[in-house]
Steps between C-alpha positions, in 0.01 A plus 500: 500500500698329778510173306637684196777651712584161648497341153724773362742459793515123444566539127762768566674277757499203263631717214777635723594147610512374139714800398733436795531133400584601142759748629645223717526259207670764287737587786590132548578471130731803510665364815574168328661683209713707739622207710828434311607865539413495870686173558803653327486807726465279807801293398707819477366629836342802330157430652364321801161393625372720783270390779192641323533276194655769283834538325743751639824622344801377698772604258547753225201445274515655153207703376369204303535270801317752718215502245480119526494521882225764496290311245535176695400665827200664334381165363563325831282759674221435248519126570517554878191725484315235300589229751410727791157567355443129441612395849390793711857567610684828452733543203782560751431165670496325161832663407662404829382139463635496147833638626532201732431258213746678272767486771444129557532425129793730425838366396818562695646847464171690455446807717198460728351717772389357831173612656697728735648685198847344514649404163696177451621281220358151494 
């Protein structure tokens, strides 16, 4: 009986990991499609990158732009959860590490948030 429970737990864990990886791949695909709209919003200072690896409205975002921001953040959280599970880190730590990489690779004029919460334009 115990071996059946252990086997079931192992299969369930593997199934959950495969489903999470599929969700991550789908999220990455949606993120790639959304990138031009996000870059446009960044160039107009409508959004910035916060210190948790998420987009945050910095200007007056229209309803459609707010939908893009929300969808992007939802997909980023899926990817961060996938990476956290794979590395043993927390999703928050993954997001914060990603925020640092995003900041380093951002072009001049993009709103970024320092780890202390202060916003600045690069």
